[in-house]
All heavy atoms as TSV, in Angstrom:
chain	resi	resn	atom	element	x	y	z
A	1	VAL	N	N	-68.905	260.472	105.259
A	1	VAL	CA	C	-69.629	261.724	105.330
A	1	VAL	C	C	-69.018	262.616	106.515
A	1	VAL	O	O	-68.862	262.130	107.549
A	1	VAL	CB	C	-71.149	261.537	105.538
A	1	VAL	CG1	C	-71.862	262.781	105.723
A	1	VAL	CG2	C	-71.708	260.660	104.355
A	2	VAL	N	N	-68.858	263.891	106.186
A	2	VAL	CA	C	-68.421	264.781	107.153
A	2	VAL	C	C	-69.169	266.096	106.897
A	2	VAL	O	O	-69.389	266.512	105.838
A	2	VAL	CB	C	-66.875	265.065	107.054
A	2	VAL	CG1	C	-66.448	266.194	108.016
A	2	VAL	CG2	C	-66.059	263.849	107.229
A	3	ALA	N	N	-69.621	266.701	108.020
A	3	ALA	CA	C	-70.342	267.916	107.892
A	3	ALA	C	C	-69.424	269.181	108.251
A	3	ALA	O	O	-68.536	268.933	109.173
A	3	ALA	CB	C	-71.607	268.056	108.797
A	4	VAL	N	N	-69.514	270.271	107.704
A	4	VAL	CA	C	-68.714	271.449	108.100
A	4	VAL	C	C	-69.789	272.469	108.529
A	4	VAL	O	O	-70.658	272.769	107.834
A	4	VAL	CB	C	-67.865	271.953	106.953
A	4	VAL	CG1	C	-67.146	273.235	107.314
A	4	VAL	CG2	C	-66.861	270.892	106.453
A	5	GLN	N	N	-69.502	272.985	109.685
A	5	GLN	CA	C	-70.426	274.081	110.262
A	5	GLN	C	C	-69.525	275.319	110.501
A	5	GLN	O	O	-68.391	275.258	111.157
A	5	GLN	CB	C	-70.971	273.556	111.644
A	5	GLN	CG	C	-71.727	274.592	112.405
A	5	GLN	CD	C	-73.042	274.990	111.834
A	5	GLN	OE1	O	-73.576	274.268	110.920
A	5	GLN	NE2	N	-73.650	276.028	112.255
A	6	LYS	N	N	-70.068	276.450	110.105
A	6	LYS	CA	C	-69.332	277.689	110.372
A	6	LYS	C	C	-69.039	277.781	111.894
A	6	LYS	O	O	-69.898	277.650	112.645
A	6	LYS	CB	C	-70.196	278.818	109.830
A	6	LYS	CG	C	-69.430	280.177	109.757
A	6	LYS	CD	C	-70.270	281.166	108.993
A	6	LYS	CE	C	-69.517	282.499	109.057
A	6	LYS	NZ	N	-70.335	283.532	108.410
A	7	ALA	N	N	-67.846	278.180	112.134
A	7	ALA	CA	C	-67.318	278.192	113.540
A	7	ALA	C	C	-68.177	279.094	114.425
A	7	ALA	O	O	-68.503	278.794	115.547
A	7	ALA	CB	C	-65.902	278.620	113.601
A	8	ASP	N	N	-68.608	280.278	113.877
A	8	ASP	CA	C	-69.360	281.256	114.682
A	8	ASP	C	C	-70.879	281.138	114.488
A	8	ASP	O	O	-71.598	282.036	115.021
A	8	ASP	CB	C	-68.866	282.641	114.396
A	8	ASP	CG	C	-69.079	283.069	112.980
A	8	ASP	OD1	O	-69.508	282.246	112.153
A	8	ASP	OD2	O	-68.829	284.270	112.640
A	9	ALA	N	N	-71.312	280.014	113.902
A	9	ALA	CA	C	-72.730	279.904	113.639
A	9	ALA	C	C	-73.488	279.548	114.933
A	9	ALA	O	O	-72.964	278.834	115.792
A	9	ALA	CB	C	-73.003	278.842	112.588
A	10	ALA	N	N	-74.665	279.892	115.122
A	10	ALA	CA	C	-75.487	279.575	116.164
A	10	ALA	C	C	-75.790	278.083	116.187
A	10	ALA	O	O	-75.797	277.504	115.088
A	10	ALA	CB	C	-76.775	280.433	116.202
A	11	GLU	N	N	-76.046	277.580	117.321
A	11	GLU	CA	C	-76.432	276.076	117.437
A	11	GLU	C	C	-77.626	275.881	116.597
A	11	GLU	O	O	-78.651	276.636	116.584
A	11	GLU	CB	C	-76.581	275.692	118.773
A	11	GLU	CG	C	-75.271	275.551	119.568
A	11	GLU	CD	C	-74.243	274.640	118.921
A	11	GLU	OE1	O	-74.577	273.497	118.595
A	11	GLU	OE2	O	-73.142	275.012	118.712
A	12	ASP	N	N	-77.702	274.710	115.962
A	12	ASP	CA	C	-78.861	274.451	114.984
A	12	ASP	C	C	-79.319	273.053	115.397
A	12	ASP	O	O	-78.574	272.108	115.532
A	12	ASP	CB	C	-78.284	274.433	113.506
A	12	ASP	CG	C	-79.350	274.188	112.519
A	12	ASP	OD1	O	-80.433	273.678	112.883
A	12	ASP	OD2	O	-79.060	274.457	111.358
A	13	PRO	N	N	-80.690	272.950	115.526
A	13	PRO	CA	C	-81.200	271.649	115.938
A	13	PRO	C	C	-80.893	270.491	114.913
A	13	PRO	O	O	-80.696	269.397	115.256
A	13	PRO	CB	C	-82.724	271.837	115.908
A	13	PRO	CG	C	-82.896	273.308	116.133
A	13	PRO	CD	C	-81.717	273.952	115.507
A	14	LEU	N	N	-80.766	270.951	113.642
A	14	LEU	CA	C	-80.402	269.922	112.602
A	14	LEU	C	C	-78.936	269.410	112.862
A	14	LEU	O	O	-78.684	268.243	112.655
A	14	LEU	CB	C	-80.534	270.529	111.212
A	14	LEU	CG	C	-80.134	269.572	110.048
A	14	LEU	CD1	C	-81.027	268.364	110.029
A	14	LEU	CD2	C	-80.303	270.353	108.773
A	15	LEU	N	N	-78.059	270.340	113.213
A	15	LEU	CA	C	-76.707	269.947	113.530
A	15	LEU	C	C	-76.653	268.902	114.662
A	15	LEU	O	O	-75.990	267.919	114.595
A	15	LEU	CB	C	-75.838	271.156	113.851
A	15	LEU	CG	C	-74.427	270.880	114.023
A	15	LEU	CD1	C	-73.758	270.273	112.830
A	15	LEU	CD2	C	-73.717	272.114	114.616
A	16	GLU	N	N	-77.523	269.132	115.699
A	16	GLU	CA	C	-77.456	268.225	116.795
A	16	GLU	C	C	-77.983	266.809	116.388
A	16	GLU	O	O	-77.478	265.853	116.801
A	16	GLU	CB	C	-78.410	268.782	117.973
A	16	GLU	CG	C	-77.872	269.927	118.594
A	16	GLU	CD	C	-76.461	269.786	119.181
A	16	GLU	OE1	O	-76.193	268.684	119.780
A	16	GLU	OE2	O	-75.626	270.704	119.040
A	17	GLU	N	N	-78.930	266.812	115.444
A	17	GLU	CA	C	-79.378	265.452	114.893
A	17	GLU	C	C	-78.261	264.822	114.142
A	17	GLU	O	O	-78.112	263.592	114.201
A	17	GLU	CB	C	-80.629	265.696	114.005
A	17	GLU	CG	C	-81.232	264.436	113.497
A	17	GLU	CD	C	-82.477	264.646	112.727
A	17	GLU	OE1	O	-83.264	265.605	112.927
A	17	GLU	OE2	O	-82.849	263.734	111.911
A	18	ILE	N	N	-77.509	265.513	113.371
A	18	ILE	CA	C	-76.457	265.060	112.556
A	18	ILE	C	C	-75.368	264.419	113.552
A	18	ILE	O	O	-74.876	263.241	113.307
A	18	ILE	CB	C	-75.779	266.088	111.728
A	18	ILE	CG1	C	-76.749	266.487	110.588
A	18	ILE	CG2	C	-74.393	265.697	111.160
A	18	ILE	CD1	C	-76.339	267.693	109.777
A	19	ILE	N	N	-75.060	265.177	114.561
A	19	ILE	CA	C	-74.126	264.676	115.526
A	19	ILE	C	C	-74.640	263.326	116.231
A	19	ILE	O	O	-73.897	262.401	116.463
A	19	ILE	CB	C	-73.743	265.754	116.663
A	19	ILE	CG1	C	-72.921	266.930	115.930
A	19	ILE	CG2	C	-72.941	265.148	117.754
A	19	ILE	CD1	C	-72.898	268.130	116.787
A	20	ASP	N	N	-75.914	263.379	116.595
A	20	ASP	CA	C	-76.520	262.186	117.211
A	20	ASP	C	C	-76.460	260.986	116.313
A	20	ASP	O	O	-76.444	259.785	116.821
A	20	ASP	CB	C	-78.003	262.477	117.563
A	20	ASP	CG	C	-78.077	263.457	118.793
A	20	ASP	OD1	O	-77.141	263.708	119.465
A	20	ASP	OD2	O	-79.264	263.951	118.941
A	21	ARG	N	N	-76.436	261.168	115.033
A	21	ARG	CA	C	-76.286	260.109	114.095
A	21	ARG	C	C	-74.915	259.607	113.829
A	21	ARG	O	O	-74.654	258.742	112.971
A	21	ARG	CB	C	-77.008	260.424	112.765
A	21	ARG	CG	C	-78.554	260.603	112.919
A	21	ARG	CD	C	-79.129	261.059	111.652
A	21	ARG	NE	N	-80.567	261.269	111.767
A	21	ARG	CZ	C	-81.437	260.417	111.227
A	21	ARG	NH1	N	-81.104	259.353	110.668
A	21	ARG	NH2	N	-82.734	260.611	111.443
A	22	GLY	N	N	-73.963	260.294	114.525
A	22	GLY	CA	C	-72.548	259.885	114.442
A	22	GLY	C	C	-71.864	260.457	113.254
A	22	GLY	O	O	-70.698	259.992	112.947
A	23	VAL	N	N	-72.321	261.476	112.607
A	23	VAL	CA	C	-71.599	262.170	111.561
A	23	VAL	C	C	-70.623	263.143	112.192
A	23	VAL	O	O	-70.953	263.958	113.035
A	23	VAL	CB	C	-72.558	262.962	110.678
A	23	VAL	CG1	C	-71.843	263.747	109.583
A	23	VAL	CG2	C	-73.611	261.969	109.993
A	24	PRO	N	N	-69.323	262.969	111.798
A	24	PRO	CA	C	-68.372	263.903	112.297
A	24	PRO	C	C	-68.662	265.316	111.799
A	24	PRO	O	O	-68.980	265.510	110.644
A	24	PRO	CB	C	-66.979	263.464	111.711
A	24	PRO	CG	C	-67.263	262.180	111.042
A	24	PRO	CD	C	-68.752	261.950	110.871
A	25	VAL	N	N	-68.275	266.307	112.599
A	25	VAL	CA	C	-68.561	267.699	112.256
A	25	VAL	C	C	-67.214	268.472	112.498
A	25	VAL	O	O	-66.664	268.387	113.533
A	25	VAL	CB	C	-69.691	268.387	113.152
A	25	VAL	CG1	C	-69.773	269.879	112.846
A	25	VAL	CG2	C	-70.979	267.674	112.958
A	26	VAL	N	N	-66.869	269.256	111.453
A	26	VAL	CA	C	-65.693	270.021	111.510
A	26	VAL	C	C	-66.200	271.474	111.554
A	26	VAL	O	O	-67.100	271.886	110.777
A	26	VAL	CB	C	-64.752	269.948	110.238
A	26	VAL	CG1	C	-63.687	270.973	110.234
A	26	VAL	CG2	C	-64.298	268.522	110.075
A	27	ARG	N	N	-65.704	272.241	112.546
A	27	ARG	CA	C	-66.179	273.616	112.626
A	27	ARG	C	C	-65.120	274.549	112.102
A	27	ARG	O	O	-63.980	274.477	112.395
A	27	ARG	CB	C	-66.404	274.021	114.150
A	27	ARG	CG	C	-67.605	273.229	114.652
A	27	ARG	CD	C	-68.018	273.811	115.989
A	27	ARG	NE	N	-69.125	272.978	116.611
A	27	ARG	CZ	C	-70.378	273.309	116.465
A	27	ARG	NH1	N	-70.746	274.398	115.798
A	27	ARG	NH2	N	-71.328	272.538	117.014
A	28	GLY	N	N	-65.549	275.361	111.119
A	28	GLY	CA	C	-64.598	276.335	110.473
A	28	GLY	C	C	-65.283	276.848	109.244
A	28	GLY	O	O	-66.374	276.666	108.987
A	29	ASP	N	N	-64.500	277.597	108.560
A	29	ASP	CA	C	-64.932	278.250	107.263
A	29	ASP	C	C	-64.768	277.248	106.131
A	29	ASP	O	O	-63.670	276.818	105.776
A	29	ASP	CB	C	-64.134	279.512	106.966
A	29	ASP	CG	C	-64.561	280.241	105.778
A	29	ASP	OD1	O	-65.368	279.741	104.961
A	29	ASP	OD2	O	-64.202	281.448	105.728
A	30	GLY	N	N	-65.882	276.895	105.461
A	30	GLY	CA	C	-65.747	275.877	104.414
A	30	GLY	C	C	-64.997	276.328	103.176
A	30	GLY	O	O	-64.772	275.484	102.283
A	31	ARG	N	N	-64.607	277.575	103.169
A	31	ARG	CA	C	-63.890	278.137	102.090
A	31	ARG	C	C	-62.406	277.992	102.299
A	31	ARG	O	O	-61.555	278.186	101.421
A	31	ARG	CB	C	-64.179	279.547	101.789
A	31	ARG	CG	C	-65.664	279.785	101.369
A	31	ARG	CD	C	-65.995	281.265	101.329
A	31	ARG	NE	N	-65.927	281.735	102.720
A	31	ARG	CZ	C	-66.111	283.052	103.074
A	31	ARG	NH1	N	-66.381	283.958	102.123
A	31	ARG	NH2	N	-66.055	283.360	104.344
A	32	ALA	N	N	-62.013	277.705	103.564
A	32	ALA	CA	C	-60.600	277.718	103.941
A	32	ALA	C	C	-59.909	276.399	103.745
A	32	ALA	O	O	-60.573	275.264	103.934
A	32	ALA	CB	C	-60.483	278.071	105.440
A	33	VAL	N	N	-58.719	276.384	103.244
A	33	VAL	CA	C	-57.971	275.113	102.983
A	33	VAL	C	C	-57.823	274.246	104.186
A	33	VAL	O	O	-58.074	273.108	104.196
A	33	VAL	CB	C	-56.560	275.553	102.390
A	33	VAL	CG1	C	-55.705	274.359	102.342
A	33	VAL	CG2	C	-56.614	276.223	101.066
A	34	LYS	N	N	-57.589	274.963	105.306
A	34	LYS	CA	C	-57.379	274.164	106.582
A	34	LYS	C	C	-58.702	273.366	106.949
A	34	LYS	O	O	-58.581	272.198	107.248
A	34	LYS	CB	C	-57.031	275.021	107.743
A	34	LYS	CG	C	-56.831	274.390	109.082
A	34	LYS	CD	C	-56.510	275.378	110.132
A	34	LYS	CE	C	-56.396	274.725	111.504
A	34	LYS	NZ	N	-56.081	275.746	112.538
A	35	THR	N	N	-59.804	273.975	106.845
A	35	THR	CA	C	-61.126	273.425	107.198
A	35	THR	C	C	-61.345	272.250	106.198
A	35	THR	O	O	-61.838	271.158	106.603
A	35	THR	CB	C	-62.222	274.464	107.115
A	35	THR	OG1	O	-61.890	275.478	107.999
A	35	THR	CG2	C	-63.561	273.821	107.571
A	36	LEU	N	N	-61.210	272.482	104.943
A	36	LEU	CA	C	-61.453	271.432	103.931
A	36	LEU	C	C	-60.563	270.256	104.129
A	36	LEU	O	O	-60.929	269.131	103.994
A	36	LEU	CB	C	-61.345	272.041	102.542
A	36	LEU	CG	C	-62.412	272.979	102.135
A	36	LEU	CD1	C	-62.101	273.623	100.758
A	36	LEU	CD2	C	-63.788	272.349	101.998
A	37	GLU	N	N	-59.254	270.521	104.434
A	37	GLU	CA	C	-58.300	269.452	104.714
A	37	GLU	C	C	-58.750	268.655	105.995
A	37	GLU	O	O	-58.712	267.468	106.023
A	37	GLU	CB	C	-56.950	269.990	104.896
A	37	GLU	CG	C	-56.373	270.347	103.496
A	37	GLU	CD	C	-54.972	270.846	103.624
A	37	GLU	OE1	O	-54.513	271.386	104.625
A	37	GLU	OE2	O	-54.303	270.764	102.552
A	38	GLN	N	N	-59.268	269.314	107.055
A	38	GLN	CA	C	-59.683	268.654	108.231
A	38	GLN	C	C	-60.874	267.730	107.961
A	38	GLN	O	O	-61.070	266.755	108.544
A	38	GLN	CB	C	-60.094	269.656	109.383
A	38	GLN	CG	C	-58.882	270.308	109.966
A	38	GLN	CD	C	-59.305	271.444	110.911
A	38	GLN	OE1	O	-60.382	271.898	110.890
A	38	GLN	NE2	N	-58.389	271.749	111.794
A	39	ALA	N	N	-61.706	268.183	106.999
A	39	ALA	CA	C	-62.909	267.419	106.606
A	39	ALA	C	C	-62.481	266.258	105.573
A	39	ALA	O	O	-63.396	265.563	105.253
A	39	ALA	CB	C	-63.875	268.396	105.906
A	40	GLY	N	N	-61.224	266.242	105.133
A	40	GLY	CA	C	-60.820	265.046	104.302
A	40	GLY	C	C	-60.995	265.280	102.834
A	40	GLY	O	O	-61.142	264.333	102.095
A	41	ILE	N	N	-60.889	266.545	102.336
A	41	ILE	CA	C	-61.160	266.808	100.933
A	41	ILE	C	C	-60.237	266.170	100.067
A	41	ILE	O	O	-60.645	265.771	98.851
A	41	ILE	CB	C	-61.137	268.392	100.704
A	41	ILE	CG1	C	-61.714	268.783	99.352
A	41	ILE	CG2	C	-59.778	268.967	100.818
A	41	ILE	CD1	C	-63.056	268.292	99.008
A	42	ARG	N	N	-59.001	265.879	100.477
A	42	ARG	CA	C	-58.019	265.225	99.557
A	42	ARG	C	C	-58.397	263.837	99.195
A	42	ARG	O	O	-58.051	263.301	98.125
A	42	ARG	CB	C	-56.667	265.365	100.128
A	42	ARG	CG	C	-56.143	266.791	100.191
A	42	ARG	CD	C	-54.728	266.847	100.497
A	42	ARG	NE	N	-54.240	268.172	100.838
A	42	ARG	CZ	C	-53.848	269.108	99.947
A	42	ARG	NH1	N	-53.889	268.845	98.635
A	42	ARG	NH2	N	-53.516	270.331	100.318
A	43	LYS	N	N	-59.182	263.138	100.030
A	43	LYS	CA	C	-59.675	261.805	99.769
A	43	LYS	C	C	-61.137	261.693	99.375
A	43	LYS	O	O	-61.620	260.704	99.031
A	43	LYS	CB	C	-59.436	261.022	101.001
A	43	LYS	CG	C	-58.079	260.846	101.433
A	43	LYS	CD	C	-57.812	259.843	102.582
A	43	LYS	CE	C	-58.545	260.364	103.808
A	43	LYS	NZ	N	-58.428	259.505	104.971
A	44	ALA	N	N	-61.805	262.893	99.359
A	44	ALA	CA	C	-63.274	262.878	99.130
A	44	ALA	C	C	-63.549	262.579	97.626
A	44	ALA	O	O	-62.768	262.955	96.720
A	44	ALA	CB	C	-63.784	264.332	99.461
A	45	ARG	N	N	-64.672	261.920	97.427
A	45	ARG	CA	C	-65.107	261.579	96.034
A	45	ARG	C	C	-66.111	262.673	95.671
A	45	ARG	O	O	-66.279	262.949	94.411
A	45	ARG	CB	C	-65.831	260.264	95.933
A	45	ARG	CG	C	-64.759	259.138	96.174
A	45	ARG	CD	C	-65.324	257.758	95.934
A	45	ARG	NE	N	-66.692	257.632	96.539
A	45	ARG	CZ	C	-67.247	256.466	96.702
A	45	ARG	NH1	N	-66.683	255.391	96.389
A	45	ARG	NH2	N	-68.425	256.484	97.228
A	46	ALA	N	N	-66.803	263.413	96.601
A	46	ALA	CA	C	-67.749	264.360	96.249
A	46	ALA	C	C	-67.861	265.335	97.389
A	46	ALA	O	O	-67.532	265.063	98.538
A	46	ALA	CB	C	-69.137	263.763	96.002
A	47	ILE	N	N	-68.355	266.597	97.118
A	47	ILE	CA	C	-68.612	267.645	98.100
A	47	ILE	C	C	-69.942	268.259	97.692
A	47	ILE	O	O	-70.214	268.501	96.527
A	47	ILE	CB	C	-67.463	268.629	98.113
A	47	ILE	CG1	C	-67.703	269.653	99.259
A	47	ILE	CG2	C	-67.245	269.305	96.846
A	47	ILE	CD1	C	-66.522	270.588	99.471
A	48	ILE	N	N	-70.771	268.466	98.770
A	48	ILE	CA	C	-72.052	269.214	98.577
A	48	ILE	C	C	-71.890	270.579	99.273
A	48	ILE	O	O	-71.577	270.613	100.472
A	48	ILE	CB	C	-73.203	268.387	99.186
A	48	ILE	CG1	C	-73.379	267.075	98.497
A	48	ILE	CG2	C	-74.478	269.196	99.102
A	48	ILE	CD1	C	-74.306	266.133	99.115
A	49	LEU	N	N	-72.130	271.569	98.529
A	49	LEU	CA	C	-72.067	273.001	99.034
A	49	LEU	C	C	-73.465	273.474	99.104
A	49	LEU	O	O	-74.119	273.736	98.171
A	49	LEU	CB	C	-71.185	273.800	98.116
A	49	LEU	CG	C	-69.787	273.236	97.963
A	49	LEU	CD1	C	-69.134	273.753	96.686
A	49	LEU	CD2	C	-68.962	273.376	99.111
A	50	ALA	N	N	-73.907	273.731	100.407
A	50	ALA	CA	C	-75.293	274.029	100.558
A	50	ALA	C	C	-75.537	275.239	101.515
A	50	ALA	O	O	-76.445	275.288	102.383
A	50	ALA	CB	C	-76.017	272.811	101.142
A	51	THR	N	N	-74.690	276.303	101.362
A	51	THR	CA	C	-75.035	277.474	102.127
A	51	THR	C	C	-76.083	278.324	101.394
A	51	THR	O	O	-76.353	278.028	100.251
A	51	THR	CB	C	-73.707	278.397	102.355
A	51	THR	OG1	O	-73.388	279.006	101.101
A	51	THR	CG2	C	-72.600	277.533	102.849
A	52	SER	N	N	-76.528	279.334	102.000
A	52	SER	CA	C	-77.544	280.193	101.312
A	52	SER	C	C	-76.863	281.250	100.504
A	52	SER	O	O	-77.572	282.128	99.900
A	52	SER	CB	C	-78.421	280.802	102.364
A	52	SER	OG	O	-77.666	281.627	103.282
A	53	ASP	N	N	-75.559	281.213	100.402
A	53	ASP	CA	C	-74.773	282.264	99.744
A	53	ASP	C	C	-74.066	281.614	98.553
A	53	ASP	O	O	-73.082	280.836	98.718
A	53	ASP	CB	C	-73.725	282.948	100.655
A	53	ASP	CG	C	-72.911	283.993	100.028
A	53	ASP	OD1	O	-72.988	284.210	98.827
A	53	ASP	OD2	O	-72.196	284.702	100.846
A	54	ASP	N	N	-74.508	282.022	97.364
A	54	ASP	CA	C	-73.971	281.364	96.100
A	54	ASP	C	C	-72.395	281.667	95.970
A	54	ASP	O	O	-71.707	280.796	95.557
A	54	ASP	CB	C	-74.613	281.884	94.842
A	54	ASP	CG	C	-76.070	281.333	94.768
A	54	ASP	OD1	O	-76.341	280.352	95.432
A	54	ASP	OD2	O	-76.834	282.040	94.036
A	55	LEU	N	N	-72.003	282.855	96.402
A	55	LEU	CA	C	-70.543	283.229	96.253
A	55	LEU	C	C	-69.704	282.367	97.231
A	55	LEU	O	O	-68.604	281.846	96.816
A	55	LEU	CB	C	-70.329	284.679	96.584
A	55	LEU	CG	C	-68.925	285.194	96.368
A	55	LEU	CD1	C	-68.409	284.975	94.973
A	55	LEU	CD2	C	-68.857	286.670	96.685
A	56	THR	N	N	-70.213	282.084	98.411
A	56	THR	CA	C	-69.536	281.230	99.334
A	56	THR	C	C	-69.465	279.807	98.810
A	56	THR	O	O	-68.358	279.171	98.831
A	56	THR	CB	C	-70.208	281.229	100.707
A	56	THR	OG1	O	-70.206	282.513	101.273
A	56	THR	CG2	C	-69.635	280.251	101.690
A	57	ASN	N	N	-70.508	279.267	98.244
A	57	ASN	CA	C	-70.518	277.966	97.649
A	57	ASN	C	C	-69.545	277.870	96.450
A	57	ASN	O	O	-68.827	276.881	96.347
A	57	ASN	CB	C	-71.985	277.628	97.151
A	57	ASN	CG	C	-72.961	277.475	98.266
A	57	ASN	OD1	O	-72.553	277.160	99.369
A	57	ASN	ND2	N	-74.183	277.663	97.946
A	58	LEU	N	N	-69.472	278.906	95.651
A	58	LEU	CA	C	-68.551	278.912	94.499
A	58	LEU	C	C	-67.127	278.928	95.009
A	58	LEU	O	O	-66.282	278.164	94.498
A	58	LEU	CB	C	-68.844	280.051	93.560
A	58	LEU	CG	C	-67.965	280.230	92.390
A	58	LEU	CD1	C	-68.073	279.068	91.547
A	58	LEU	CD2	C	-68.286	281.572	91.662
A	59	ASP	N	N	-66.882	279.789	95.975
A	59	ASP	CA	C	-65.487	279.905	96.528
A	59	ASP	C	C	-65.038	278.577	97.166
A	59	ASP	O	O	-63.935	278.095	96.870
A	59	ASP	CB	C	-65.480	281.041	97.546
A	59	ASP	CG	C	-64.033	281.391	97.956
A	59	ASP	OD1	O	-63.061	280.977	97.328
A	59	ASP	OD2	O	-63.914	282.045	99.011
A	60	ALA	N	N	-65.868	277.969	97.935
A	60	ALA	CA	C	-65.535	276.667	98.562
A	60	ALA	C	C	-65.388	275.668	97.470
A	60	ALA	O	O	-64.442	274.735	97.613
A	60	ALA	CB	C	-66.663	276.258	99.503
A	61	GLY	N	N	-66.142	275.637	96.437
A	61	GLY	CA	C	-66.061	274.656	95.401
A	61	GLY	C	C	-64.749	274.796	94.616
A	61	GLY	O	O	-64.097	273.678	94.254
A	62	LEU	N	N	-64.403	276.001	94.294
A	62	LEU	CA	C	-63.070	276.214	93.695
A	62	LEU	C	C	-61.948	275.784	94.494
A	62	LEU	O	O	-60.922	275.191	94.012
A	62	LEU	CB	C	-62.948	277.752	93.248
A	62	LEU	CG	C	-63.932	278.219	92.132
A	62	LEU	CD1	C	-63.896	279.641	91.950
A	62	LEU	CD2	C	-63.661	277.404	90.802
A	63	THR	N	N	-61.938	276.080	95.825
A	63	THR	CA	C	-60.835	275.710	96.716
A	63	THR	C	C	-60.869	274.180	96.813
A	63	THR	O	O	-59.791	273.598	96.776
A	63	THR	CB	C	-61.046	276.334	98.102
A	63	THR	OG1	O	-61.124	277.741	98.020
A	63	THR	CG2	C	-59.962	275.983	99.036
A	64	ALA	N	N	-61.961	273.530	96.937
A	64	ALA	CA	C	-62.046	272.044	96.975
A	64	ALA	C	C	-61.417	271.486	95.729
A	64	ALA	O	O	-60.694	270.537	95.788
A	64	ALA	CB	C	-63.484	271.609	97.184
A	65	HIS	N	N	-61.832	271.987	94.624
A	65	HIS	CA	C	-61.226	271.526	93.310
A	65	HIS	C	C	-59.731	271.741	93.189
A	65	HIS	O	O	-59.004	270.883	92.688
A	65	HIS	CB	C	-61.910	272.177	92.161
A	65	HIS	CG	C	-61.551	271.648	90.788
A	65	HIS	ND1	N	-60.480	272.249	90.044
A	65	HIS	CD2	C	-61.990	270.546	90.168
A	65	HIS	CE1	C	-60.295	271.505	88.972
A	65	HIS	NE2	N	-61.238	270.507	89.002
A	66	ASP	N	N	-59.182	272.817	93.724
A	66	ASP	CA	C	-57.764	273.085	93.792
A	66	ASP	C	C	-57.063	271.955	94.562
A	66	ASP	O	O	-55.972	271.499	94.303
A	66	ASP	CB	C	-57.383	274.466	94.350
A	66	ASP	CG	C	-57.695	275.583	93.395
A	66	ASP	OD1	O	-57.952	275.311	92.238
A	66	ASP	OD2	O	-57.714	276.728	93.932
A	67	LEU	N	N	-57.710	271.552	95.719
A	67	LEU	CA	C	-57.066	270.543	96.606
A	67	LEU	C	C	-57.250	269.143	96.113
A	67	LEU	O	O	-56.505	268.225	96.429
A	67	LEU	CB	C	-57.730	270.697	97.998
A	67	LEU	CG	C	-57.422	272.103	98.743
A	67	LEU	CD1	C	-58.257	272.138	99.943
A	67	LEU	CD2	C	-55.937	272.174	99.030
A	68	ASN	N	N	-58.316	268.904	95.417
A	68	ASN	CA	C	-58.657	267.579	94.918
A	68	ASN	C	C	-59.362	267.676	93.521
A	68	ASN	O	O	-60.570	267.818	93.467
A	68	ASN	CB	C	-59.571	266.815	95.852
A	68	ASN	CG	C	-59.927	265.464	95.423
A	68	ASN	OD1	O	-59.703	265.089	94.195
A	68	ASN	ND2	N	-60.628	264.706	96.231
A	69	PRO	N	N	-58.614	267.780	92.390
A	69	PRO	CA	C	-59.142	267.968	91.082
A	69	PRO	C	C	-60.218	266.896	90.621
A	69	PRO	O	O	-61.036	267.189	89.827
A	69	PRO	CB	C	-58.004	267.985	90.163
A	69	PRO	CG	C	-56.816	268.278	91.021
A	69	PRO	CD	C	-57.205	267.736	92.352
A	70	ALA	N	N	-60.182	265.728	91.311
A	70	ALA	CA	C	-61.111	264.700	90.977
A	70	ALA	C	C	-62.426	264.720	91.699
A	70	ALA	O	O	-63.345	263.999	91.394
A	70	ALA	CB	C	-60.488	263.314	91.181
A	71	VAL	N	N	-62.540	265.636	92.737
A	71	VAL	CA	C	-63.736	265.703	93.488
A	71	VAL	C	C	-65.013	266.132	92.631
A	71	VAL	O	O	-64.850	267.102	91.851
A	71	VAL	CB	C	-63.601	266.577	94.738
A	71	VAL	CG1	C	-63.582	268.068	94.351
A	71	VAL	CG2	C	-64.658	266.381	95.819
A	72	ARG	N	N	-66.069	265.549	92.897
A	72	ARG	CA	C	-67.376	265.928	92.179
A	72	ARG	C	C	-67.994	266.967	93.017
A	72	ARG	O	O	-68.082	266.853	94.250
A	72	ARG	CB	C	-68.301	264.776	92.049
A	72	ARG	CG	C	-67.726	263.789	91.079
A	72	ARG	CD	C	-68.626	262.520	90.836
A	72	ARG	NE	N	-69.773	263.082	90.212
A	72	ARG	CZ	C	-70.863	262.279	89.863
A	72	ARG	NH1	N	-70.912	261.125	90.163
A	72	ARG	NH2	N	-71.844	262.897	89.202
A	73	ILE	N	N	-68.371	268.051	92.439
A	73	ILE	CA	C	-68.963	269.244	93.163
A	73	ILE	C	C	-70.433	269.348	92.776
A	73	ILE	O	O	-70.803	269.369	91.711
A	73	ILE	CB	C	-68.234	270.513	92.829
A	73	ILE	CG1	C	-66.716	270.293	93.254
A	73	ILE	CG2	C	-68.871	271.717	93.547
A	73	ILE	CD1	C	-65.885	271.439	92.832
């Protein structure tokens, strides 16, 4: 499991809890190839896209699928 947090996002108490539980966090744009690669998309079996913006979720999902056609979205 890896979490991706938008680089310019304000600190979030939930994010701190995730870090406290030992989950790695990649900071960056979840739509960007570089960020998805840092998060391990090429080896991922699944990706959960949970922003409040449907277009961002769709864009990230399409990019993830381009990098790993077998990933479940």
